[in-house]
C-alpha positions in Angstrom: -41.7 -79.5 27.6 -43.4 -81.3 30.5 -41.1 -81.7 33.5 -41.3 -84.6 35.8 -42.4 -83.7 39.4 -41.9 -86.9 41.3 -39.5 -89.8 41.2 -42.3 -92.0 39.7 -42.8 -89.5 36.9 -39.0 -89.4 36.2 -39.0 -93.2 35.9 -42.2 -93.2 33.7 -40.8 -90.7 31.3 -37.5 -92.5 31.1 -39.2 -96.0 30.6 -41.4 -94.7 27.9 -38.5 -92.9 26.0 -36.3 -96.0 26.2 -39.2 -98.2 24.9 -39.8 -95.8 22.0 -36.1 -95.6 21.2 -35.8 -99.4 21.2 -38.8 -99.7 18.9 -37.3 -97.2 16.5 -34.0 -98.9 16.3 -35.7 -102.3 15.8 -37.6 -100.9 12.9 -34.4 -99.5 11.3 -32.6 -102.9 11.8 -35.6 -104.8 10.4 -35.0 -103.1 7.0 -31.8 -105.0 6.6 -30.4 -101.9 5.1 -32.9 -102.0 2.2 -34.7 -98.7 1.7 -34.3 -95.0 1.8 -32.6 -92.7 4.4 -36.0 -92.3 5.9 -36.4 -96.0 6.3 -32.9 -97.0 7.6 -31.3 -94.0 9.2 -34.0 -91.5 10.2 -35.3 -93.8 12.9 -31.8 -93.8 14.5 -32.0 -90.0 14.8 -35.6 -90.2 16.0 -34.5 -92.6 18.8 -31.7 -90.2 19.8 -34.3 -87.4 19.8 -36.7 -89.3 22.1 -33.9 -89.8 24.6 -32.8 -86.1 24.4 -36.3 -85.1 25.3 -36.4 -87.5 28.2 -33.1 -86.2 29.4 -34.4 -82.6 29.5 -37.7 -83.5 31.2 -36.4 -86.1 33.7 -32.7 -86.9 33.9 -31.7 -83.3 33.9 -33.4 -83.0 37.3 -30.5 -84.8 38.9 -28.7 -81.4 38.7 -31.5 -79.1 39.9 -34.3 -80.7 41.7 -35.0 -79.6 45.3 -36.3 -83.1 46.4 -33.3 -85.4 46.9 -35.5 -88.3 45.8 -36.2 -86.7 42.5 -32.4 -85.9 42.1 -31.7 -89.6 42.7 -34.3 -90.7 40.2 -32.9 -88.2 37.7 -29.4 -89.6 38.3 -30.6 -93.1 37.6 -32.4 -91.9 34.5 -29.3 -90.2 33.3 -27.3 -93.4 33.7 -30.0 -95.5 31.9 -30.1 -93.0 29.0 -26.3 -92.8 28.8 -26.0 -96.6 28.9 -28.5 -96.9 26.0 -26.4 -94.5 24.0 -23.2 -96.3 24.8 -24.8 -99.6 23.8 -26.3 -98.5 20.6 -23.3 -98.9 18.2 -22.5 -102.3 19.7 -25.7 -103.8 18.1 -24.8 -106.3 15.5 -28.1 -106.0 13.7 -27.6 -102.2 13.5 -24.1 -102.7 12.1 -25.4 -105.1 9.5 -28.2 -102.8 8.4 -26.0 -99.7 8.2 -23.3 -101.6 6.4 -25.7 -102.9 3.9 -27.3 -99.5 3.4 -23.9 -97.9 3.0 -23.1 -100.1 0.0 -26.4 -99.2 -1.7 -27.2 -96.8 -4.6 -29.4 -95.0 -2.2 -26.4 -94.3 0.1 -24.2 -93.3 -2.8 -26.6 -90.6 -3.8 -26.8 -89.0 -0.3 -25.6 -85.4 0.1 -25.1 -82.9 2.8 -26.2 -83.6 6.3 -27.7 -87.0 5.3 -24.3 -88.1 4.0 -22.7 -86.8 7.1 -25.1 -88.7 9.3 -24.2 -91.9 7.6 -20.5 -91.3 7.8 -20.6 -90.5 11.4 -22.7 -93.6 12.1 -20.2 -95.8 10.3 -17.5 -94.2 12.4 -19.4 -94.9 15.6 -19.7 -98.6 14.6 -16.0 -98.8 13.9 -15.3 -97.2 17.3 -17.5 -99.8 18.9 -15.2 -102.5 17.7 -17.2 -104.0 14.8 -14.6 -106.1 12.9 -13.2 -107.3 16.2 -13.9 -110.6 17.8 -17.4 -110.8 19.4 -16.0 -111.5 22.9 -13.7 -108.4 22.6 -16.6 -106.2 21.5 -18.7 -107.6 24.4 -16.0 -106.7 26.9 -15.7 -103.2 25.5 -19.5 -102.7 25.7 -19.4 -103.9 29.3 -16.6 -101.6 30.2 -18.2 -98.5 28.7 -21.5 -99.4 30.4 -19.7 -99.6 33.7 -18.0 -96.3 33.0 -21.4 -94.6 32.8 -22.2 -95.6 36.4 -18.7 -94.7 37.7 -18.8 -91.2 36.1 -22.4 -90.6 37.4 -21.4 -91.5 41.0 -18.3 -89.3 40.8 -20.4 -86.3 39.7 -23.0 -87.0 42.3 -20.4 -87.1 45.1 -19.2 -83.6 44.0 -22.7 -82.2 43.9 -23.6 -83.5 47.3 -20.3 -82.9 49.0 -20.3 -80.6 52.0 -17.3 -78.7 53.4 -15.8 -75.4 54.0 -14.8 -73.4 57.1 -16.7 -72.2 60.1 -15.2 -68.9 61.0 -15.7 -66.1 63.5 -16.4 -62.6 62.2 -12.8 -61.4 62.9 -11.5 -64.3 60.8 -13.4 -62.9 57.9 -11.2 -59.8 57.8 -11.0 -58.4 54.3 -14.5 -59.5 53.3 -17.2 -56.8 53.0 -20.3 -56.9 55.4 -22.6 -57.8 52.5 -20.6 -61.0 51.9 -20.7 -61.9 55.6 -24.4 -61.1 55.9 -25.4 -63.7 53.3 -23.2 -66.5 54.8 -25.0 -69.3 56.5 -24.4 -70.1 60.2 -21.6 -72.4 61.1 -22.0 -75.4 63.4 -20.1 -73.7 66.2 -21.8 -70.8 68.0 -21.3 -67.3 66.6 -19.6 -68.6 63.5 -20.3 -68.3 59.8 -20.0 -71.1 57.3 -17.8 -70.4 54.2 -18.9 -73.1 51.9 -17.3 -74.5 48.8 -20.0 -73.0 46.6 -18.6 -70.5 44.2 -20.3 -67.4 45.7 -18.6 -68.2 49.1 -15.4 -69.7 47.8 -14.1 -67.2 45.2 -14.6 -63.9 47.1 -12.9 -65.5 50.1 -9.9 -66.6 48.1 -9.8 -63.2 46.5 -10.2 -61.0 49.6 -9.7 -62.8 52.9 -6.7 -61.3 54.8 -5.8 -64.5 56.6 -3.4 -66.4 54.4 -3.6 -69.6 56.5 -7.4 -69.6 56.1 -7.1 -69.2 52.4 -4.8 -72.1 52.3 -7.3 -74.2 54.4 -10.2 -73.3 52.2 -8.3 -74.2 49.0 -7.3 -77.5 50.5 -10.9 -78.2 51.4 -11.9 -77.3 47.8 -9.4 -79.7 46.2 -10.1 -82.5 48.7 -13.9 -82.3 48.2 -15.3 -85.8 48.1 -11.8 -87.2 47.9 -12.5 -90.3 50.0 -15.5 -91.2 47.8 -14.0 -90.3 44.5 -10.5 -91.7 44.7 -11.6 -95.3 44.1 -14.0 -94.1 41.4 -11.4 -92.1 39.5 -9.0 -95.1 39.7 -11.7 -97.3 38.3 -12.7 -94.9 35.5 -9.1 -94.5 34.4 -8.5 -98.3 34.3 -11.8 -98.8 32.4 -10.7 -96.2 29.8 -7.2 -97.7 29.5 -8.6 -101.2 28.9 -11.3 -100.1 26.5 -8.8 -98.1 24.4 -6.4 -101.0 24.3 -9.1 -103.5 23.2 -10.2 -101.1 20.4 -6.7 -100.7 19.1 -6.0 -97.2 20.2 -2.7 -96.2 21.8 -4.4 -94.4 24.7 -7.9 -93.2 25.7 -6.8 -89.8 24.6 -6.3 -91.1 21.1 -9.7 -92.7 21.2 -11.4 -89.5 22.4 -9.6 -87.0 20.2 -10.4 -88.9 17.0 -13.8 -87.2 17.0 -12.5 -83.7 17.8 -10.9 -81.0 15.8 -7.5 -81.8 17.2 -7.7 -85.4 16.0 -4.7 -86.6 17.9 -3.0 -85.9 21.3 0.1 -84.8 19.4 -1.7 -81.7 18.1 -2.7 -80.8 21.6 0.9 -81.3 22.9 2.1 -79.1 20.0 -0.3 -76.4 21.2 1.0 -76.6 24.8 4.6 -76.8 23.6 4.2 -73.6 21.6 2.4 -71.7 24.4 4.0 -72.7 27.7 7.5 -71.3 27.2 6.4 -67.8 26.2 3.7 -67.9 28.8 6.3 -68.9 31.5 8.5 -66.0 30.4 5.7 -63.5 30.7 4.5 -65.2 34.0 7.9 -64.8 35.6 7.3 -61.0 35.7 3.8 -61.5 37.0 4.9 -63.9 39.8 7.6 -61.3 40.8 5.0 -58.5 41.0 2.7 -60.7 43.1 5.6 -61.6 45.4 6.1 -57.9 46.0 2.4 -57.6 46.9 2.9 -60.3 49.5 5.9 -58.5 51.0 3.9 -55.2 51.2 1.4 -57.1 53.2 4.0 -58.5 55.6 3.9 -62.0 54.1 6.9 -64.0 52.7 7.0 -65.2 49.1 6.8 -67.5 47.2 3.3 -67.0 45.9 1.2 -70.1 46.5 -1.9 -71.4 44.9 -4.0 -69.9 47.6 -2.3 -66.5 47.2 -2.5 -65.6 43.5 -6.2 -64.6 43.5 -5.7 -62.4 46.6 -2.6 -60.8 45.1 -4.5 -60.3 41.8 -7.3 -58.6 43.7 -4.9 -56.3 45.6 -3.1 -55.4 42.4 -6.4 -54.5 40.7 -7.3 -52.3 43.7 -3.8 -50.8 43.8 -2.2 -50.5 40.4 -5.4 -50.2 38.5 -7.6 -48.8 41.4 -10.2 -51.5 40.6 -12.1 -52.1 43.8 -14.1 -55.4 43.4 -16.8 -54.1 45.8 -17.2 -50.8 43.8 -17.5 -52.9 40.7 -20.1 -55.2 42.3 -22.1 -52.1 43.3 -22.6 -51.4 39.6 -23.3 -55.0 38.5 -26.8 -55.9 39.8 -27.9 -59.2 38.3 -31.0 -57.8 36.6 -29.1 -55.0 35.0 -26.4 -57.4 33.7 -29.1 -59.7 32.3 -30.8 -56.8 30.6 -27.5 -55.7 29.1 -26.7 -59.2 27.9 -30.0 -59.6 26.2 -29.8 -56.1 24.7 -26.4 -56.8 23.3 -27.1 -60.2 21.8 -30.4 -58.8 20.4 -28.5 -56.0 18.6 -25.6 -58.0 17.3 -27.4 -61.2 16.3 -30.8 -59.9 15.1 -32.8 -61.2 18.0 -35.5 -60.1 20.4 -36.2 -61.4 23.9 -39.5 -61.6 25.9 -39.8 -62.5 29.6 -42.5 -65.2 30.2 -44.3 -64.1 33.4 -44.9 -66.6 36.2 -42.5 -69.1 34.6 -41.0 -70.3 37.9 -44.2 -72.1 38.8 -43.8 -74.3 35.7 -40.1 -75.0 36.3 -38.2 -77.0 38.9 -37.8 -74.1 41.3 -39.7 -70.8 41.8 -36.5 -68.8 41.2 -36.2 -70.0 37.6 -36.6 -67.3 35.0 -37.9 -68.1 31.5 -37.4 -66.1 28.3 -38.6 -66.4 24.8 -36.1 -65.7 21.9 -37.5 -64.3 18.7 -36.1 -63.3 15.3 -36.1 -59.5 15.2 -36.7 -59.5 11.4 -40.0 -61.3 11.4 -41.0 -62.1 14.9 -40.5 -65.8 14.5 -40.1 -67.6 17.8 -36.7 -69.3 17.9 -36.7 -71.0 21.3 -37.0 -70.7 25.0 -34.3 -70.1 27.7 -34.5 -70.9 31.4 -32.2 -69.3 34.0 -31.5 -71.0 37.3 -28.9 -68.8 38.7 -28.5 -69.1 42.5 -27.0 -71.8 44.7 -29.0 -74.2 46.9 -28.3 -77.6 48.6 -27.9 -80.5 46.2 -27.8 -78.4 43.1 -25.1 -78.6 40.4 -22.2 -76.8 41.9 -20.7 -74.9 38.9 -22.1 -73.2 35.8 -23.2 -74.8 32.6 -25.7 -74.7 29.8 -28.0 -77.7 29.3 -30.0 -78.5 26.2 -33.5 -79.6 27.5 -35.2 -79.8 24.1 -32.9 -79.8 21.0 -33.8 -78.1 17.8 -34.6 -80.3 14.8 -36.6 -80.3 11.6 -39.9 -82.1 12.1 -41.4 -84.5 9.5 -43.8 -81.8 8.3 -40.8 -79.5 7.6 -41.4 -77.2 10.6 -38.7 -76.5 13.1 -39.2 -77.6 16.7 -38.4 -74.9 19.2 -35.3 -75.6 21.4 -35.3 -75.1 25.1 -32.0 -74.4 26.9 -31.2 -73.8 30.5 -28.3 -72.0 32.3 -27.6 -73.5 35.7 -25.2 -71.3 37.7 -24.4 -70.4 41.3 -24.4 -66.6 41.3 -24.8 -64.6 44.6 -28.4 -64.5 45.7 -30.1 -61.2 46.6 -29.5 -60.0 50.1 -32.4 -58.6 52.2 -33.4 -55.3 50.7 -30.6 -55.5 48.1 -30.3 -57.0 44.6 -27.9 -59.8 43.7 -24.5 -58.1 43.0 -22.0 -59.8 40.8 -18.3 -59.9 40.5 -17.0 -59.0 37.1 -15.9 -62.6 36.8 -19.5 -63.6 37.3 -20.5 -61.4 34.4 -17.9 -63.0 32.2 -19.2 -66.4 33.1 -22.8 -65.4 32.4 -21.8 -64.1 29.0 -19.9 -67.4 28.4 -22.8 -69.6 29.2 -25.1 -67.4 27.1 -22.8 -68.2 24.1 -23.8 -71.9 24.5 -27.5 -70.8 24.8 -27.2 -68.9 21.5 -25.6 -71.9 19.8 -28.4 -74.2 20.9 -31.2 -71.7 20.3 -30.0 -70.7 16.8 -29.0 -74.1 15.5 -30.8 -75.1 12.4 -29.4 -78.5 11.5 -32.1 -80.9 10.4 -31.2 -83.7 12.8 -31.1 -83.9 16.5 -27.6 -85.4 16.3 -26.1 -82.4 14.6 -27.8 -79.9 16.7 -26.2 -81.6 19.7 -23.0 -83.4 18.3 -20.5 -80.5 17.8 -16.8 -81.2 18.0 -16.0 -80.8 21.7 -12.9 -78.8 21.3 -14.8 -76.3 19.2 -18.1 -76.2 21.2 -16.5 -73.7 23.6 -15.5 -71.3 20.9 -19.0 -69.6 20.6 -18.9 -69.1 24.4 -15.3 -68.0 24.6 -16.0 -65.3 21.9 -19.0 -63.9 23.8 -16.8 -63.4 26.9 -15.0 -60.6 25.0 -18.1 -58.4 25.1 -18.1 -58.4 28.9 -14.8 -56.4 28.6 -16.0 -53.8 26.1 -16.5 -50.2 27.5 -19.5 -49.6 25.1 -21.1 -52.8 26.3 -20.6 -52.2 30.0 -21.9 -48.7 29.5 -25.2 -50.1 28.4 -26.1 -51.7 31.7 -23.6 -51.1 34.5 -25.2 -48.7 37.0 -25.1 -48.2 40.7 -27.8 -50.4 42.3 -28.8 -47.6 44.8 -28.4 -44.3 42.9 -28.8 -45.6 39.4 -25.7 -43.6 38.3 -23.9 -45.1 35.4 -20.6 -46.8 36.1 -17.8 -44.2 36.0 -16.0 -44.2 32.8 -12.7 -44.0 34.6 -13.6 -47.3 36.5 -14.4 -49.0 33.3 -11.1 -47.8 31.7 -9.2 -49.2 34.7 -11.1 -52.5 34.6 -10.3 -52.9 30.9 -6.6 -52.0 31.5 -6.5 -54.7 34.2 -7.7 -57.4 31.8 -4.1 -58.3 30.9 -3.1 -58.4 34.6 -1.6 -61.9 35.4 -3.1 -63.3 32.2 -0.1 -65.6 31.7 -0.5 -67.0 35.2 -4.1 -67.7 34.6 -3.5 -69.3 31.3 -0.8 -71.5 32.8 -3.2 -72.6 35.4 -5.6 -73.7 32.6 -2.6 -75.4 30.9 -1.8 -77.3 34.1 -5.3 -78.7 34.3 -5.3 -79.7 30.7 -1.9 -81.4 31.0 -3.1 -83.2 34.1 -6.2 -84.4 32.2 -4.2 -85.7 29.3 -1.5 -87.2 31.6 -4.2 -89.3 33.4 -5.3 -90.8 30.1 -2.1 -92.3 28.8 -1.3 -95.9 28.2 -0.1 -96.9 31.7 -1.6 -96.7 35.2 -0.5 -93.5 37.0 -0.8 -91.8 40.4 -3.3 -89.0 39.8 -1.6 -86.7 42.4 1.8 -87.3 40.8 0.4 -86.4 37.3 -1.1 -83.3 38.8 2.2 -82.3 40.4 4.1 -82.9 37.2 1.7 -80.8 35.2 2.1 -77.9 37.7 5.9 -78.2 37.6 5.9 -78.0 33.8 3.8 -74.9 33.8 5.3 -73.3 36.9 1.9 -72.9 38.5 2.1 -73.7 42.2 1.1 -77.2 43.3 -0.9 -77.5 46.6 1.1 -80.4 48.2 -1.0 -82.8 50.3 -4.2 -82.2 48.4 -5.9 -84.3 45.8 -7.2 -82.0 43.1 -8.0 -84.7 40.4 -10.7 -86.3 42.6 -12.5 -82.9 42.8 -12.1 -82.1 39.1 -15.6 -82.7 37.7 -14.5 -82.4 34.1 -12.9 -85.9 34.4 -16.4 -87.4 34.7 -18.4 -84.7 32.9 -17.5 -85.5 29.2 -14.3 -83.6 29.1 -12.0 -86.5 30.0 -8.9 -86.2 27.7 -10.6 -83.0 26.5 -10.1 -80.2 29.0 -7.5 -78.8 26.6 -10.6 -77.9 24.5 -11.2 -74.7 26.5 -7.8 -73.3 25.4 -8.1 -74.8 21.9 -11.5 -73.1 21.5 -10.2 -69.8 22.9 -7.7 -69.6 20.1 -10.4 -70.0 17.5 -12.9 -67.8 19.5 -10.3 -65.0 19.7 -9.7 -65.3 16.0 -13.4 -64.9 15.3 -13.7 -61.9 17.6 -10.9 -60.3 15.6 -13.5 -59.9 12.9 -15.7 -57.9 15.2 -12.7 -55.8 16.3 -12.0 -55.0 12.7 -15.6 -54.1 11.7 -17.2 -53.0 15.0 -17.6 -55.0 18.2 -21.4 -54.6 18.1 -21.7 -54.7 14.3 -25.0 -56.4 13.3 -23.5 -57.1 9.9 -20.7 -59.2 11.3 -23.1 -60.6 13.9 -25.4 -61.9 11.2 -22.6 -63.5 9.3 -21.4 -65.1 12.5 -25.0 -66.4 13.2 -25.3 -67.8 9.7 -21.8 -69.3 9.4 -21.1 -70.5 12.9 -24.2 -70.8 15.1 -26.9 -72.0 12.7 -25.0 -75.0 11.1 -24.3 -76.6 14.5 -22.5 -79.9 13.9 -23.7 -80.3 10.3 -20.3 -79.3 8.9 -16.7 -79.7 10.2 -15.8 -76.9 12.6 -12.7 -76.0 10.5 -15.0 -75.4 7.5 -17.3 -73.2 9.5 -14.3 -71.1 10.6 -12.9 -70.7 7.1 -16.4 -69.6 5.9 -16.7 -67.0 8.6 -13.1 -65.7 8.5 -12.6 -65.9 4.8 -9.2 -67.4 5.4 -7.3 -70.1 7.4 -7.6 -69.6 11.2 -4.6 -68.1 13.0 -3.5 -67.8 16.6 -2.4 -64.2 16.1 -5.4 -62.6 17.9 -5.1 -65.0 20.8 -1.5 -64.2 21.3 -2.0 -60.5 20.9 -4.7 -60.5 23.6 -2.3 -62.2 25.9 0.3 -59.6 25.2 2.6 -62.1 23.6 4.4 -61.6 20.3 4.0 -64.5 17.9 7.4 -66.2 17.6 8.7 -66.6 14.0 8.9 -70.1 12.7 12.3 -71.9 12.8 14.7 -70.7 10.2 12.8 -67.4 9.6 15.1 -64.3 9.3 
């Protein structure tokens, strides 16, 4: 993989890839549908592949480049590539060629992944409005092209937003010295800037004594880029409503969910309807316990959105005697990474090697580079890049990015995938390593689940190594989170960063016991976000803030009045529009899969190999429900999910 270094190189790589992709599609269309899969359909996947490579070497830099000009060029490249992908199924010559091929004897004989590729392409063409009047299809194409630019601007505004609080040292009461020492200076003399980056934001909401300052910081977080993003969100929602209507779908949510496991918003609503009542019953006890925590601190209930993390932290330190600073002292980044790699190597039959001096070849000197190999025969499986610390202009959350997708080359060999984790973990302090919250550890395990999915995928096509049902794609990362809570796993790597002493077993036991603390409240928060997302994508224009308020009222999770959370919710422009429910949906399936490990050994290589073969390697080459059935040996069930939440499954209506 050759990364662009300058804005000109970003543009050159993108120009060349788009020209190649155009030529490949032209060649496919020129067949008129006459020929073999290799003549008519393979060039389409080849075109998608050229653009996937260009994304990884050029457009991706919008998220990570140090130079703002390179980020801007990457953003433009991302928009151009996304627009090309949006426009592809609108081509009449492509529709004619695919339709003709679909009626041929060659197509009738297709099997497996090739048959699936044709079926999915036919679905893409239908979803682009072929069969509708040309002027209607042209309007839809224009709308979806505009949407790419709107979403890109929305995301860029969030990445570049500045904000936070400038506070004196006494206003940072409750925060440890190590936290304060790594804060940047505020604009006012003798102040510290608590930014909206995760390493600043979350510890403050968890530990800051001043309730009013927690409220102000959460408000700043929710209102990040509001002025810029409010008109963009309104435009995006209107575009989606209009496009769905023109294409004959009841709502944008119906349009988006057609390609997912859920299939229809009614299935998602059924999930929420089954979970929210028992969650609210369990959460009522959790809210009451938090209210008592406020009273003990001399504060008056009710518990607000800016209180629950603070209460949760106090409860962990009190009821469970889990001190977050004591935990952090045993969770140095290098040790955590080593433990993560050791675990996944053991369970999934892998081996990892560090590539020395890799940062000089990447987009920033801090980037680490690893090589993944098959432990059985030493075959190199792919490369992994880790960009883990915050900096100005960088992507503000945590995500895994496919820079080079796996695929089968024409000579039968497998191209090595390259995947990156981009995160915002605390950076090392002077003379001390980067120390992580346990939540950071869970996040790192989560993102590495995506890395394993990309690295081990063995579908023949670029499409099916990338195109995985979006409400299942989180399951392989949700399942990996469980290992961050296993005593035998934590015991492998958690040691004091100064003394080297292993983490005390009693501390681990208390941490594990605390896992169920406020789990209903946290799940209801996720439900509120998912309901807000679905509510925004109905048939009628809505006030985003009112939709957000209604979602919070339904779940009982506190609403922060006067703020504008939807305009800071990056998922609305990051591919999860009408799809945020997928995290919870995937958790149900991820928990069910983890149940197999619980039954046979949480670090069992035998179960790990079956999981690798049945879930990770097929990618999107088969329906997710079929992958689940193959791995589980039965129909999926929510029983493990409910058990882990401490909720008894309710009997079906009419059961004795």
